[in-house]
C-alpha positions in Angstrom: 70.8 -46.0 12.0 74.5 -45.4 11.3 76.5 -43.3 8.9 80.2 -43.8 8.5 80.2 -45.9 11.6 78.4 -43.3 13.7 74.9 -43.7 15.0 72.6 -41.1 13.5 69.4 -40.4 15.5 67.6 -38.7 12.6 67.9 -39.4 8.9 69.4 -36.4 7.1 70.2 -34.7 10.4 73.5 -36.0 11.8 73.5 -33.2 14.4 70.3 -34.2 16.2 70.7 -35.7 19.6 67.7 -36.3 21.9 69.3 -35.1 25.0 70.5 -31.9 23.4 66.9 -31.2 22.4 65.3 -32.0 25.8 67.9 -29.9 27.7 67.4 -26.9 25.4 64.3 -25.0 26.6 64.7 -22.2 24.0 64.7 -24.7 21.1 61.5 -26.3 22.5 59.9 -22.9 23.0 60.7 -21.8 19.4 59.1 -25.0 18.1 56.0 -24.4 20.2 55.8 -20.8 18.9 55.8 -22.1 15.3 53.1 -24.6 16.2 50.9 -21.8 17.4 51.1 -20.5 13.9 50.2 -24.0 12.5 53.7 -24.2 11.0 54.3 -27.9 11.4 57.0 -27.8 8.8 59.4 -25.4 10.5 58.5 -26.6 14.0 59.7 -30.1 12.9 62.8 -28.5 11.4 63.6 -26.8 14.7 63.1 -29.9 16.7 65.1 -32.3 14.6 67.6 -29.9 13.0 66.4 -30.6 9.5 67.5 -28.8 6.3 65.5 -25.8 5.0 64.3 -27.9 2.1 63.4 -31.3 3.4 62.9 -34.2 0.9 62.4 -37.2 3.2 59.4 -39.4 2.4 57.4 -40.6 5.3 55.9 -44.0 4.7 53.0 -45.2 6.8 49.3 -45.5 5.8 50.2 -43.1 3.0 53.5 -41.8 1.7 54.0 -38.1 2.2 56.6 -35.4 2.5 56.6 -32.8 5.2 55.9 -29.9 2.8 52.9 -31.8 1.5 51.5 -32.3 5.0 52.0 -28.6 5.8 49.9 -27.7 2.8 47.2 -30.1 3.9 47.2 -28.6 7.4 46.7 -25.2 5.8 43.6 -26.4 4.0 41.9 -26.7 7.4 38.6 -28.4 7.2 38.3 -28.4 3.4 36.8 -31.6 2.1 35.8 -32.7 5.6 39.4 -33.2 6.8 38.3 -32.3 10.3 35.0 -34.2 10.3 35.9 -36.6 13.1 32.4 -37.1 14.6 29.6 -38.6 12.5 25.9 -39.5 13.0 24.7 -43.0 12.2 23.7 -41.9 8.7 27.3 -40.8 8.1 26.6 -37.0 8.3 29.0 -34.8 10.3 28.1 -33.9 13.8 30.1 -30.7 13.5 33.2 -29.6 15.4 33.9 -29.1 19.1 34.6 -25.6 20.4 38.1 -24.3 21.1 37.3 -24.3 24.8 36.3 -28.0 24.7 39.5 -28.9 22.8 41.6 -27.1 25.3 39.8 -28.8 28.1 40.5 -32.2 26.6 44.2 -31.4 26.1 44.5 -30.2 29.7 43.3 -33.6 31.0 46.7 -35.1 30.2 49.0 -32.1 31.1 51.5 -32.7 34.0 50.1 -29.6 35.7 46.6 -31.2 36.3 45.4 -34.1 38.4 44.1 -36.2 35.6 41.3 -37.9 37.4 39.9 -34.6 38.6 40.4 -32.9 35.2 38.5 -35.7 33.5 35.6 -35.4 35.9 35.5 -31.6 35.4 35.6 -32.2 31.6 32.4 -34.1 32.1 30.7 -31.9 34.6 31.2 -28.7 32.5 30.1 -30.3 29.3 26.8 -29.2 27.7 24.2 -31.8 27.5 24.4 -34.0 24.3 27.5 -32.1 23.1 30.6 -33.7 21.6 32.4 -33.0 24.8 29.8 -34.8 26.8 30.0 -37.8 24.5 33.8 -37.9 24.8 33.7 -37.5 28.6 31.3 -40.4 29.0 33.5 -42.6 26.7 36.7 -41.8 28.7 35.1 -42.1 32.1 33.3 -45.4 31.4 36.6 -47.0 30.4 39.0 -45.5 32.9 39.9 -48.0 35.7 42.3 -48.2 38.5 41.9 -51.1 40.8 40.3 -50.0 44.1 43.3 -51.4 46.1 45.6 -49.1 44.1 43.7 -45.9 43.9 45.7 -44.2 46.6 49.2 -45.2 45.4 48.4 -44.7 41.6 46.6 -41.4 41.8 49.3 -39.2 40.4 49.4 -35.6 41.8 49.8 -32.7 39.5 53.4 -31.5 39.0 54.3 -28.6 41.2 57.6 -27.7 39.6 58.4 -29.4 36.3 58.1 -32.8 34.7 60.6 -34.1 32.2 60.1 -32.4 28.8 57.9 -34.4 26.5 57.9 -32.9 23.0 55.5 -35.4 21.6 52.8 -34.1 24.0 53.4 -30.6 22.7 53.0 -31.7 19.0 50.0 -33.8 19.9 48.3 -30.9 21.8 48.9 -28.7 18.7 47.2 -31.4 16.5 44.1 -31.4 18.6 43.7 -27.7 18.2 44.7 -27.6 14.5 42.5 -30.5 13.5 39.5 -29.7 15.8 39.6 -32.9 17.9 38.4 -33.1 21.4 38.9 -36.8 22.1 37.5 -40.3 21.2 33.9 -41.2 21.3 31.5 -43.7 19.6 30.6 -41.2 16.9 34.4 -40.8 16.1 34.7 -44.6 15.5 32.4 -44.2 12.5 35.1 -42.4 10.6 37.5 -44.5 8.6 41.0 -43.2 8.1 42.9 -40.5 10.0 44.9 -37.5 8.9 48.1 -36.9 6.9 49.8 -35.5 10.0 49.9 -39.0 11.6 52.7 -40.5 9.5 54.9 -37.5 10.5 54.2 -38.1 14.2 54.7 -41.8 13.9 58.2 -41.3 12.2 59.2 -38.6 14.6 57.8 -39.8 17.9 56.0 -43.2 17.6 52.5 -44.6 17.5 51.1 -43.2 20.8 51.8 -40.3 23.0 52.9 -41.0 26.6 51.3 -38.8 29.3 52.9 -37.8 32.6 50.3 -39.9 34.4 51.1 -43.0 32.4 54.8 -42.7 32.8 54.5 -42.2 36.5 52.2 -45.2 36.9 54.7 -47.4 35.0 57.5 -46.1 37.3 55.5 -46.9 40.4 54.4 -50.4 39.2 57.9 -51.2 38.0 59.0 -50.7 41.6 62.7 -50.6 40.7 62.6 -53.4 38.2 63.9 -53.2 34.6 61.3 -52.7 31.8 61.5 -54.9 28.8 60.1 -52.7 26.0 59.4 -55.4 23.4 58.5 -54.0 20.0 60.0 -50.7 21.1 59.9 -49.1 17.6 61.9 -45.9 17.5 62.3 -45.9 21.3 60.3 -42.8 22.3 58.6 -44.6 25.2 61.9 -46.2 26.3 63.5 -42.7 26.2 60.8 -41.1 28.2 60.7 -43.9 30.8 64.5 -43.4 31.2 63.9 -39.7 31.8 61.5 -40.8 34.6 64.3 -42.8 36.2 63.5 -46.3 34.9 65.9 -48.9 33.5 64.6 -50.0 30.1 65.7 -52.6 27.6 64.4 -51.6 24.1 64.0 -54.6 21.8 62.7 -54.5 18.3 63.0 -56.7 15.1 63.5 -53.5 13.1 61.2 -54.6 10.3 59.7 -51.1 10.2 61.5 -47.8 9.5 61.4 -44.5 11.4 63.1 -41.3 10.5 64.0 -40.6 14.2 65.4 -43.1 16.7 65.4 -41.8 20.3 67.7 -44.4 21.7 70.9 -45.9 20.3 70.9 -49.2 22.1 67.9 -51.0 20.7 68.5 -54.8 20.6 67.5 -56.2 17.2 65.8 -59.4 18.0 62.5 -61.4 18.0 60.8 -60.6 21.3 60.1 -64.2 22.4 63.7 -65.2 21.7 65.0 -62.2 23.6 62.8 -63.2 26.6 64.1 -66.7 26.5 67.7 -65.4 26.8 66.7 -63.3 29.8 65.0 -65.7 32.2 61.7 -65.2 30.3 61.5 -61.8 31.8 60.9 -63.2 35.2 62.3 -60.2 37.1 61.2 -57.6 34.6 58.1 -55.6 33.6 56.9 -56.5 30.1 55.9 -53.4 28.0 54.2 -53.6 24.6 53.6 -50.3 22.9 51.2 -50.6 20.0 51.6 -54.4 19.5 50.8 -55.4 15.9 47.5 -57.2 15.0 49.0 -59.7 12.6 50.4 -63.1 13.5 53.9 -63.9 14.7 56.9 -64.1 12.3 56.4 -66.9 9.8 52.6 -66.9 10.2 50.5 -67.8 13.2 47.1 -66.8 14.6 45.6 -63.3 14.5 47.2 -61.4 17.4 50.1 -63.9 17.4 52.7 -61.3 18.3 50.9 -60.5 21.6 49.8 -64.0 22.3 53.3 -65.4 21.9 54.8 -62.7 24.2 52.2 -63.1 26.9 52.7 -66.9 26.8 56.5 -66.7 26.9 56.7 -64.1 29.7 57.2 -65.5 33.2 57.1 -62.2 35.2 54.2 -60.7 36.9 53.5 -57.3 35.4 52.4 -56.6 31.8 51.8 -53.1 30.5 50.3 -52.5 27.1 49.8 -49.3 25.1 47.0 -49.8 22.6 43.5 -49.0 21.5 40.5 -49.3 23.9 37.9 -49.5 21.1 37.2 -52.1 18.4 38.8 -50.5 15.4 41.4 -53.3 15.2 44.4 -51.0 15.4 46.4 -52.9 18.0 46.8 -56.4 19.4 43.6 -58.0 18.1 41.0 -57.2 15.4 38.0 -57.9 17.5 39.2 -57.7 21.1 40.7 -54.9 23.2 43.7 -56.0 25.3 41.4 -56.0 28.4 38.9 -58.4 26.7 41.7 -60.7 25.6 43.2 -61.0 29.0 39.9 -61.5 30.7 38.9 -64.3 28.2 42.2 -66.1 27.8 44.3 -65.3 30.9 42.1 -65.4 33.9 45.1 -65.7 36.3 45.9 -62.1 35.4 44.2 -59.1 37.1 43.6 -55.8 35.5 45.2 -53.1 37.6 45.1 -50.1 35.3 43.2 -48.9 32.2 43.7 -45.2 31.7 43.1 -43.1 28.6 46.2 -41.7 26.8 46.4 -38.6 24.6 44.7 -39.9 21.4 45.3 -38.6 17.9 42.3 -37.7 15.8 40.1 -40.7 15.1 41.9 -43.0 17.6 41.2 -44.1 21.2 44.3 -45.1 23.1 45.0 -46.3 26.6 47.5 -47.8 29.0 46.6 -51.2 30.3 48.4 -52.9 33.1 47.9 -56.5 34.3 49.5 -58.3 37.3 49.5 -61.8 38.7 50.8 -63.8 41.6 52.0 -61.9 44.7 51.7 -58.6 42.9 48.1 -59.0 41.9 45.5 -57.1 44.0 43.9 -59.1 46.6 
């Protein structure tokens, strides 16, 4: 985004600069204090330096303004807005306790060992509770290849991890919307919440966790990450904060209010790979790859299929859904199922849950082949 020849990171906020935010703990603290009061409107204003009266329209699944979403947040659970979990007959299974929501959030915090926190989340769950259902879902899908368990078990942060404002806003949404994580009964709900378009425009489609960013850093092993379909660049920005070299590439067919990086290459992903040795010496990262075909048509999942086919490196990382709601990559397959069925020369190394927004079930998948594949 540019204005008068100058790159603008946030529409209607020429002052906003990502580094200024990340390096200002008081500003982040103020935003979190506002979130504690369920004041999403003013927390967003503080983070992005927005005007007191904000008129921007956020286009996604619905078109909303920030003030409209704030009013919906204030409605709470009226009209079943927080009914995430349903019985087979469509009736609500009720809401998780605040303690269970906090326990779910803590699984992904830098100050916890994620694998242990997830086990504790299960152990301390009451039998047949929503928490127990969520824990079983997450544990059954979590996978780190046995040969990598030692190197990819990320210890809890003793001092401080790079600031991750998306995590703070996501954690607030869990508490405000009464969400304690994905489960089979949550898949029965269609639709999400009006907060999601705000998050997508401000931060992106999925929230990176400390564990996921550290795992990508370790598996990159000093190589550059090609973030194809980088969107507004939040994952690229955070990976750079973790010390990685990242090339963000996007065709810019979608709009975001906020762009976290100012060097996104506007290009078709396959064409960009062809100009860069087909990514031979890079890690390929796909964050929320689209379900539809490639540009100009093509098969379902064509975007992902074409990139996997074109890529000649040995490490693919995908951020996407790990259920069958058809949100990312393929309508009927998860990324894990697709690779197992159509690319048997690749080995799954990682599948770990990510912080998931209400009604969704997201994960980081990593696949390797050749000399880097586990033996």
